[in-house]
C-alpha positions in Angstrom: 10.6 9.5 23.8 11.0 9.7 27.6 12.5 13.0 28.4 14.0 12.2 31.8 15.8 15.5 32.2 12.6 17.5 31.3 14.5 19.4 28.6 12.5 22.0 26.8 12.1 21.1 23.1 11.7 23.4 20.1 7.9 23.0 19.7 6.8 23.0 23.3 5.5 26.6 23.0 3.0 25.5 20.2 2.4 22.0 21.4 -1.3 22.7 22.2 -2.1 25.3 19.5 -4.0 22.7 17.4 -5.3 20.6 20.3 -8.6 18.9 19.9 -11.3 19.1 22.6 -11.5 15.3 22.5 -8.4 14.7 24.6 -6.0 11.9 25.1 -7.6 10.9 28.4 -10.3 9.4 26.2 -7.7 6.8 25.1 -6.6 6.1 28.7 -3.4 8.1 28.1 -2.4 10.2 31.2 0.6 11.5 33.1 2.4 12.3 29.9 5.3 14.7 30.0 4.1 16.5 26.9 1.6 15.9 24.0 2.4 17.7 20.7 -0.8 18.3 18.8 -0.9 18.4 15.0 2.5 20.0 14.6 3.1 21.3 11.1 6.0 20.0 8.9 8.4 22.8 9.9 7.9 22.2 13.6 8.3 18.5 13.2 11.6 19.0 11.4 12.9 20.9 14.4 11.7 18.1 16.8 13.2 15.4 14.6 16.6 17.1 14.5 16.5 18.0 18.2 15.7 14.4 19.1 18.3 13.0 16.6 15.6 10.7 15.2 16.7 11.2 11.6 19.1 13.2 9.4 18.4 16.0 6.9 20.0 15.5 3.5 20.7 17.5 0.3 17.5 19.1 -1.0 15.8 18.9 2.4 14.3 15.4 2.9 14.5 13.6 6.2 16.3 10.2 6.1 15.1 7.8 8.8 16.5 4.4 9.5 13.9 1.9 10.9 16.3 -0.6 12.5 15.6 -4.3 12.3 12.2 -3.9 10.6 12.7 -2.6 7.1 9.4 -4.0 5.9 6.0 -5.1 7.2 5.9 -7.8 9.9 3.1 -9.7 8.2 3.2 -12.6 10.7 2.7 -10.3 13.7 -0.7 -8.8 12.7 -3.8 -9.9 14.7 -7.5 -8.9 14.8 -9.4 -9.1 18.1 -12.2 -11.7 17.8 -15.3 -9.8 19.0 -19.0 -10.9 18.8 -20.0 -7.8 16.8 -17.5 -8.3 14.0 -16.3 -11.9 14.0 -18.9 -12.9 11.4 -17.6 -10.4 8.9 -13.9 -11.2 9.3 -11.9 -13.5 7.0 -10.0 -15.4 9.6 -6.7 -16.9 8.6 -3.0 -16.0 8.3 -3.8 -12.4 7.5 -6.4 -11.9 10.2 -5.2 -14.0 13.1 -7.7 -14.1 16.0 -6.7 -12.4 19.2 -8.5 -12.6 22.5 -10.3 -9.5 23.8 -9.0 -9.9 27.3 -5.4 -10.2 25.9 -6.0 -7.0 24.0 -7.2 -5.2 27.1 -4.2 -6.3 29.0 -1.8 -5.3 26.2 -3.4 -1.9 26.0 -3.2 -1.4 29.7 0.5 -2.2 29.7 1.1 0.1 26.8 -0.8 2.9 28.6 1.4 2.4 31.6 4.6 2.4 29.4 3.6 5.7 27.8 3.3 7.6 31.1 6.0 10.2 31.4 6.7 10.1 27.6 6.4 12.8 25.0 3.8 11.9 22.4 2.9 13.3 19.0 -0.7 13.5 17.9 -2.0 13.9 14.3 -5.8 14.2 13.7 -6.4 13.4 10.1 -9.0 11.9 7.7 -8.9 8.7 5.6 -10.9 9.1 2.4 -11.1 12.1 0.1 -14.8 11.8 -0.5 -16.5 13.7 2.4 -19.4 11.2 2.2 -17.1 8.3 3.2 -14.2 9.9 5.0 -13.2 8.5 8.4 -11.7 10.8 11.1 -8.6 9.1 12.4 -6.2 9.9 15.3 -2.7 8.7 15.1 -0.5 8.9 18.2 3.2 8.2 17.9 6.3 8.1 20.0 8.5 9.4 17.1 8.3 12.9 15.7 9.2 11.5 12.3 6.3 9.1 12.4 4.1 12.2 13.0 5.5 13.8 9.9 4.8 10.6 8.0 1.2 10.7 9.1 0.9 14.4 7.9 2.3 13.3 4.5 0.1 10.3 4.1 -3.4 11.3 5.2 -5.8 14.2 4.6 -5.4 17.2 6.9 -8.0 19.4 8.5 -8.0 22.9 7.0 -8.5 25.2 10.1 -7.8 25.5 13.8 -11.6 25.1 14.4 -11.6 21.8 12.4 -8.7 20.5 14.5 -10.5 21.5 17.7 -13.7 19.7 16.8 -12.0 16.6 15.5 -13.4 13.4 17.1 -11.7 10.2 15.9 -13.7 7.2 14.8 -10.5 5.1 14.9 -7.2 5.6 16.7 -3.7 4.2 16.0 -1.1 4.2 18.7 2.5 3.5 17.4 5.1 2.9 20.1 8.2 1.3 18.7 9.9 1.4 22.1 7.3 -0.9 23.6 7.6 -4.7 23.1 5.0 -7.4 23.5 5.8 -10.3 25.8 4.4 -13.4 24.0 4.0 -15.6 27.1 1.8 -13.0 28.8 0.4 -11.0 25.8 -0.3 -13.9 23.5 1.4 -12.0 20.7 3.2 -13.9 17.9 6.4 -12.0 18.8 7.6 -8.9 20.6 6.5 -7.0 17.5 2.7 -6.6 17.2 0.1 -4.9 15.1 -3.2 -5.6 16.9 -6.5 -4.2 15.8 -9.8 -4.1 17.7 -12.9 -3.0 15.6 -15.1 -2.9 18.7 -12.8 -0.5 20.6 -11.8 1.1 17.3 -8.1 1.1 18.2 -5.0 -0.3 16.6 -1.8 -0.9 18.7 1.6 -1.1 17.0 4.7 -2.0 19.0 8.4 -2.9 18.6 8.7 -1.6 15.0 9.7 1.7 13.5 8.7 0.8 9.9 6.2 3.5 9.1 4.3 1.4 6.6 2.6 -0.4 9.5 0.8 2.8 10.4 -0.4 3.4 6.8 -1.5 -0.2 6.3 -3.3 -0.4 9.6 -5.5 2.6 8.6 -6.1 0.9 5.2 -7.1 -2.3 6.9 -9.7 -0.4 8.9 -11.2 1.2 5.7 -11.2 -2.2 4.1 -13.6 -3.3 6.8 -15.8 -0.2 7.0 -16.2 0.9 3.3 -17.6 -2.4 1.8 -20.3 -2.5 4.4 -21.5 0.8 2.8 -21.3 -0.6 -0.7 -18.0 1.1 -1.5 -15.2 -1.1 -2.9 -12.0 -0.5 -1.1 -9.0 -1.3 -3.2 -5.2 -1.8 -2.9 -4.8 0.1 -6.2 -3.4 3.3 -7.6 -5.5 5.6 -9.9 -5.0 8.3 -12.5 -7.1 10.1 -15.0 -6.6 11.3 -18.5 -7.4 14.7 -20.0 -10.8 13.3 -21.2 -11.8 12.3 -17.7 -11.0 8.6 -18.4 -9.8 7.3 -15.0 -7.9 4.0 -14.6 -7.2 1.7 -11.7 -4.0 -0.2 -11.1 -4.2 -3.2 -8.8 -0.9 -4.6 -7.6 1.3 -5.6 -4.6 4.4 -3.7 -3.7 7.1 -4.1 -6.3 4.8 -4.6 -9.3 5.0 -1.0 -10.5 1.8 0.4 -9.2 3.2 3.7 -8.0 5.6 4.1 -10.9 3.0 3.4 -13.6 0.3 5.6 -12.2 2.7 8.6 -11.9 2.3 9.3 -15.6 3.2 12.8 -17.0 0.5 12.4 -19.6 -2.2 11.7 -17.0 -3.2 13.2 -13.6 -2.5 11.2 -10.5 -5.5 10.6 -8.1 -3.4 8.5 -5.8 -0.7 5.8 -5.7 -1.9 3.0 -3.4 -5.3 2.9 -1.8 -8.7 3.9 -3.1 -12.5 3.6 -2.7 -15.0 3.1 -5.6 -18.5 4.4 -4.8 -21.5 5.0 -7.0 -20.1 8.5 -7.7 -16.6 7.3 -8.8 -13.2 6.6 -7.4 -11.5 8.5 -4.5 -8.1 8.4 -2.8 -8.2 7.0 0.8 -4.9 8.8 1.5 -3.4 12.3 1.0 0.1 11.2 0.1 2.4 8.6 -1.6 4.6 5.9 -0.1 6.8 4.8 -3.0 9.7 2.4 -3.4 12.7 4.5 -4.3 15.4 1.9 -4.9 17.2 2.6 -8.2 15.0 5.6 -9.1 16.2 7.6 -12.0 15.4 11.1 -13.2 15.1 9.8 -16.7 12.7 6.8 -16.1 10.6 8.2 -13.3 11.1 12.0 -13.1 8.0 12.7 -11.0 8.8 10.4 -8.2 12.6 11.1 -8.4 12.0 14.8 -7.9 10.3 14.2 -4.6 13.4 12.6 -3.2 15.2 16.0 -3.2 12.4 18.1 -1.5 11.8 19.5 1.9 9.0 17.5 3.6 9.8 14.1 2.0 10.7 11.3 4.4 13.2 8.7 3.0 13.2 5.4 4.8 16.5 3.4 5.0 18.1 5.3 2.1 21.9 5.5 2.2 23.6 8.9 2.1 27.0 10.4 2.3 27.4 12.0 5.8 29.7 14.7 4.4 28.0 15.8 1.2 24.5 14.7 2.4 23.8 13.4 -1.1 21.6 10.3 -1.2 22.4 7.1 -3.1 19.2 5.6 -4.4 21.1 2.7 -6.0 22.5 1.5 -2.6 20.5 -1.4 -1.2 22.9 -2.2 1.6 20.3 -1.5 4.3 17.3 -2.9 2.3 16.0 -3.1 -1.2 12.7 -1.8 0.3 13.8 1.8 0.5 10.8 4.2 0.6 9.8 7.8 0.1 6.8 9.4 1.8 5.6 12.7 0.4 2.3 14.6 0.0 0.4 13.9 -3.2 0.8 17.6 -4.1 4.5 17.0 -4.7 3.5 15.3 -7.9 3.0 18.2 -10.3 0.0 16.7 -12.2 -1.8 15.4 -9.1 -5.6 15.8 -8.9 -6.2 18.3 -6.0 -9.6 16.8 -5.1 -8.0 13.3 -5.0 -11.1 11.8 -6.8 -12.5 11.3 -10.3 -15.3 9.6 -12.1 -15.8 5.8 -12.8 -12.8 4.1 -14.4 -12.7 3.2 -18.1 -9.9 0.7 -17.6 -8.7 -1.6 -14.8 -5.1 -2.9 -14.9 -4.1 -5.9 -12.8 -0.4 -5.8 -12.3 1.7 -8.9 -11.8 5.4 -9.3 -11.6 5.9 -12.8 -13.1 9.3 -14.0 -12.0 8.6 -17.3 -13.9 9.0 -15.4 -17.2 6.1 -17.1 -18.9 3.1 -14.7 -18.8 2.6 -12.3 -21.7 3.4 -8.6 -21.2 -0.3 -7.7 -21.5 -3.6 -9.6 -22.0 -7.2 -8.5 -22.3 -9.6 -10.1 -19.8 -13.3 -10.8 -19.9 -15.2 -9.7 -16.8 -15.1 -13.2 -15.4 -11.4 -13.6 -16.1 -10.9 -10.3 -14.4 -12.6 -11.6 -11.3 -10.5 -14.8 -11.4 -7.3 -12.7 -11.6 -8.6 -10.3 -8.9 -9.3 -13.1 -6.4 -6.1 -15.0 -7.3 -3.8 -11.9 -7.0 -0.8 -13.6 -8.5 2.6 -11.9 -8.4 6.1 -12.4 -7.1 7.1 -10.8 -3.8 10.1 -8.6 -4.3 13.0 -8.6 -1.8 12.5 -6.3 1.2 8.8 -5.6 1.1 8.2 -7.9 4.0 10.3 -9.2 6.8 11.9 -12.5 6.0 12.1 -12.2 2.2 15.4 -13.1 0.6 16.9 -11.8 -2.6 15.0 -14.2 -4.9 11.4 -13.2 -5.7 8.8 -15.4 -4.1 5.9 -16.7 -6.1 2.7 -15.8 -4.2 -1.0 -15.4 -4.5 -2.5 -12.5 -2.5 -6.3 -12.3 -2.7 -7.6 -9.0 -4.2 -4.0 -8.0 -4.8 -3.8 -7.1 -1.1 -4.6 -10.1 1.0 -2.7 -8.9 4.1 -5.0 -5.9 4.3 -8.3 -7.5 3.4 -10.7 -8.1 6.4 -13.8 -9.5 4.6 -13.7 -12.7 2.5 -12.3 -12.1 -1.0 -15.6 -13.1 -2.5 -17.2 -10.1 -0.8 -14.9 -7.7 -2.5 -15.1 -9.6 -5.8 -18.9 -9.3 -5.8 -18.7 -5.5 -5.4 -16.1 -5.4 -8.2 -18.2 -7.5 -10.6 -21.2 -5.2 -10.1 -19.2 -2.1 -10.9 -17.4 -3.6 -13.9 -20.7 -4.6 -15.5 -22.5 -1.4 -14.5 -19.9 0.9 -15.9 -18.6 -1.2 -18.9 -14.9 -1.2 -17.7 -12.2 -2.8 -19.9 -9.9 -5.1 -17.9 -6.2 -6.0 -18.5 -3.5 -8.1 -17.0 -0.1 -6.3 -17.3 3.1 -8.2 -16.5 6.0 -6.2 -15.2 8.2 -9.3 -14.6 10.6 -11.3 -16.7 10.9 -12.4 -20.3 13.2 -14.8 -22.0 13.4 -17.0 -18.9 12.8 -16.9 -15.2 14.5 -14.6 -12.6 18.3 -14.8 -12.9 18.0 -16.2 -16.5 15.8 -13.8 -18.5 15.5 -10.0 -18.3 12.9 -7.9 -16.6 10.6 -6.2 -19.0 11.8 -2.6 -19.5 9.7 0.2 -18.0 9.8 1.8 -21.5 8.0 -1.2 -23.0 5.6 -1.5 -20.1 4.6 2.2 -20.5 4.1 1.8 -24.2 1.8 -1.2 -23.7 -0.1 0.6 -21.0 -0.5 3.7 -23.1 -1.9 1.6 -25.9 -4.5 0.0 -23.6 -5.5 3.3 -22.0 -5.9 5.3 -25.2 -7.9 2.5 -26.9 -5.5 1.7 -29.7 -4.8 -1.8 -28.3 -8.4 -2.7 -29.0 -7.7 -2.4 -32.7 -4.9 -4.9 -33.1 -5.0 -8.6 -33.9 -5.2 -11.0 -30.9 -4.4 -14.6 -30.2 -6.2 -16.7 -27.5 -3.9 -18.1 -24.9 -4.5 -21.9 -25.0 -4.1 -22.3 -21.2 -5.4 -19.1 -19.5 -8.0 -18.3 -22.2 -7.3 -14.5 -22.2 -6.6 -12.6 -25.3 -3.0 -11.6 -26.1 -2.2 -8.8 -28.7 0.1 -10.0 -31.4 1.7 -6.6 -31.8 2.0 -3.2 -30.4 3.9 -0.3 -32.0 7.5 0.0 -30.7 7.5 -3.4 -28.9 9.6 -6.3 -30.2 7.8 -9.5 -31.1 10.0 -11.4 -28.6 8.4 -9.4 -25.8 4.9 -9.7 -27.1 5.2 -13.5 -27.4 7.2 -14.7 -24.3 7.7 -18.2 -25.7 9.7 -16.9 -28.7 12.4 -15.5 -26.4 13.0 -18.8 -24.5 15.9 -20.8 -26.0 14.2 -24.0 -24.8 10.5 -24.0 -25.8 9.7 -27.2 -24.0 11.1 -25.7 -20.8 8.9 -22.7 -21.3 5.8 -24.9 -21.8 6.5 -26.9 -18.7 7.0 -23.7 -16.6 3.8 -22.2 -18.0 1.7 -25.3 -17.2 3.3 -25.5 -13.8 2.2 -21.9 -13.1 -1.3 -22.6 -14.4 -1.5 -25.6 -12.0 -0.5 -23.3 -9.1 -3.4 -21.0 -10.1 -5.9 -23.8 -10.1 -4.7 -25.2 -6.8 -4.7 -21.8 -5.1 -8.2 -21.0 -6.3 -9.7 -24.1 -4.7 -10.0 -22.4 -1.4 -12.2 -19.7 -2.9 -14.5 -21.9 -5.0 -17.2 -22.1 -2.3 -19.3 -19.0 -2.8 -17.8 -18.2 -6.1 -20.0 -18.1 -9.2 -19.5 -21.1 -11.6 -18.6 -18.7 -14.5 -15.7 -17.2 -12.5 -14.3 -20.6 -11.6 -14.6 -21.6 -15.3 -12.6 -18.5 -16.2 -9.4 -20.0 -14.8 -6.7 -21.9 -16.7 -7.4 -25.1 -18.6 -4.8 -27.9 -18.2 
């Protein structure tokens, strides 16, 4: 915000109380009107209301609207091609190369733009394990973005810790600044541009807060594997017996919902590392889809949508009663809630646990042909991990329509992976074998036909299948071998109808089902060809047989 009238704002008196010795001049930021350092939630609420950035609704959440961007601008992300890192980067549509000189020019223009502005600074950590945590500084134009950062990352615990904080990576989010493609070489006016040499990420022309979160995750996806730690786009929880579980999946597959289980303790909902000591959360909060949430089906997440400190993105509310309508998708289907992990009653305070006993690969099959659950061999698990099959759900990215889009996203998080997928897969293989992990493919998509014909598998059935896998009871039932994919499919599960366990039985036209299934398998085979070089023969052989 550019405060042209130099109006005193509510938090000016405490703006420097948590200031770090490592100042903003180190980032080339000077001649600012005011820098607000590490404001707590209450002070940020005052600034948000004063600046009319968002509204406060019933129960106390902040509701922010993000304008034209209600999802990630996946096509506008770029990575600076630098000699020190270019050999490690998986160059392609997710890591588009960007010239160092263009980055410097863009950064210089952004530094000039920010002069005279108010900026909000949050000094935080990414990574709950002190051995692997990365100090991060996130500088934002918007006060509500600063609150988002406080919700999503791990906070210093004292004034002295704030004072001594020196970032190893810095994110600058300036939605009021636009790139100029003819000069900047950006794909569009919107840009998410990352330099590993300078350890800076620049975000412009988008208010969608998820860009901040995913930029930090991208950084950790580069740094952690170089230390032998598997970085994962996965949620994690742990049972009463210490049996942790990992849930890999893209947005819209149920990753957040399924890991928020009242019978188990939540480690984190989205991004984790797996070291030789166990799994740990990279973040300090959750960023959940809240469209159509209900108190009955998802009580833990639902309760957060009525709490002070939560940010609700693009949620519709009544301006008179201030009551939110979580079923209203008129702005976007990708409505989001950001809240500290502690808002989930059974969250693990340490945000870490031991090695997982089970790995769940989540897929939302809009074709309606995959079984609701299947048991995987280690090689089949690697094949599914590298493939990352799902259907993109409306709203999670810019440009998606109402119909789900069949996609393969390597490592169930291709847009955030920096190294080649084989690099992550090799780390995963070693850990599966070393710790004897059971692996499952869990389908949260459709049965009885494809999207718009069949029905989506109910969350009640999905939870029952998941419970049976996690408590070990699913190992004791009879299985059939899938003739195309080769994985094992349980013939029964208590409380689950046979028509759900065997998808083909719920299709009126069995030949149509068989054609759809073979067509999906062919898509798997075709997609995997680009990964075959450098992949072990046994992993390639674990794919579908046509």
